[in-house]
N, C-alpha and C positions, 0 to 999 in steps of 0.2 A: 556575499551570501550565496550559498550553493545548495540546491535541492535538485539532484539529477536522478530521475527515475528511469529505469531501463528494464528490458526483458519481456516486454509485451509482444504480442503477435497474434496470428490466427491459429486457433486450435479447435479440434472437434469436441463436441460434447463428450464428457467423461475424461477428457485429457487433463494434462497438468502443465503448469508454467511456474517459473520462479522469477519473481520480480526483485530487483535490487535498487537501492537508493543510496546515493552518495550525498552526504550532508556536510556542510561546513561546520567546523568546530563550534562556532558561535551559536549555532542552532542546536547542535546535537548534544553538547558536552554534558549537561546535568539534567537533561529534560526527558520526559516520557515522549516517545515518538509514536506515530500512527500512520497507517495507510488509509486513504480515503478513495472513493471512486465517484465518478459522475457519469451516469448513463445519459444518452441523448434525450433531451426534453425533461430531465429530472434534476433535482437539487443534489449537490454533493453530499455524500454520506460517509460517516466514519465506518470503516470495515473492521479494523483491528488495531489494538494499541499495545504498547510494551513499555514498562518502566525501565529506568537505567539498570535496576537490579534483576530484570528479566520477568517480572510478573506480567501476565498477558490478559487481554480481554477481547471478546469478539462480538460482532453483530450476530444476532440469531440466524440471519440468512446464510452465514458462512461458517458457523460453528461446526466443528467436526470435519470440515473440508479444507480450511485455510489455516496456516500456521505462520505467525510472525516471529522473527528473531532479530537480534542485533549483534554487531561486533563493535564494542566500544573503542577498541584500539584502532579500528579503521574508520570510525564514523560512518558505519554502514548499517542499513536496515534492510531486511529481506521479507518477502511474503511468498511462501510456498502455497500454491493453489492447486488443489486436487479435485477430482470429480467435478470439473467445471460444467456449468450449465449456461444456456443461452442468456439467461437473465444476469449473468456475471459480466456480460459485455459492457464495457465502460472505459473511460480514461481513468487510470489509477495514478494517484499522487501520494507522496509521502510528505509529512510535516510534523510539527509538534502536536501533541494530543489536544492542545487548546487553540489551534490556529483558527483564525477567522478569515472572512473574505477580504479583509484589509491587509492581510499578510501576503508575503511573497510565496508563490506556489510552484514555480518552475513549470516545465512543459508537460509533465506527466508522461505516461506510457499507455498506448492503446492496447486493450485486450479485446479480441473478437472471438466469441465462441459460436461456431457455426459449422454445419456439415456441408 
């Protein structure tokens, strides 16, 4: 099982980052995938999801700023984040769109938005 998120870092408000996630085929192959995030002291929340066919959905808090995509041939999921705000600071994870706390989550990647 592999869920390796990368691409996080420190960025100023208004800046951009692109997150990548390498998923094992057993997780990725026929499933809708999603990006989640967990801010300090808060519950993990779903940020964006994408079906295998490319249909997308977003949390209201990121709609118009974030864009999720996937490369089925490479088992990769991406999250382009623009116009970042301080409230976007969190550890970001990828997983299937129906993952629960009982599932494997990997390490995640930390995004810090600060001046």
